[in-house]
N, C-alpha and C positions, 0 to 999 in steps of 0.2 A: 498464496494469500487466502484462497477460499478454504483450505483445510485448517490452517493455523488460526485464522480470524473467525472462522465459523460462519462465513457468509456464502451464499450461493453465487455461482457465476453470473446469473441473471441480475444480481444486485450491483454489478460493476458495469461501468461504461467503457469508453475507449481506453486503450493502453498505449503509451508511448515508451519505447525502449531505446536507450542510447548507451554508449560505453560508460558514461558517468552517472546515469540515473534512470529510474523508471517512474513514470507517472501513471497512476491508475485512477480513473474517475469513479468516485462513489458519491452517493447523496450526502448532503451536509449532515443529516442525521446519523449516517453510518460511519462518518469519518473518525470520530473518537473511538468507536467500537472496533474499527479496523487497526488504528494506530497502536493501541495498547498491547495487544498480543504480538505484534510484529516488532515492537521496540527492542526486544532482546534477541532478535533474529540474526542469522548469519547467512551469507551467500558465498559459496566456495571458501568457507572458513573465515570470511571477513565480516565483521559486525556491520550491520546496516543502520543507516540513520533514517528515521521516519519523521515526516512533518507534513503539515498541511500546506499545499502550494497556494500561494496568494495570487499567482498570475502576475502579469505585467501591465 
């Protein structure tokens, strides 16, 4: 994320990793900046879905 989205590691918060998803905390101001370059990304050859987590 830091390479493709062009942000520093210090600009992200906690990271949650599971088999089905990854959640990376970023500031509200950075969210759209991060989503756009990652929207066409792939992990292990599979296209990734990027979206803003609304929480529960």
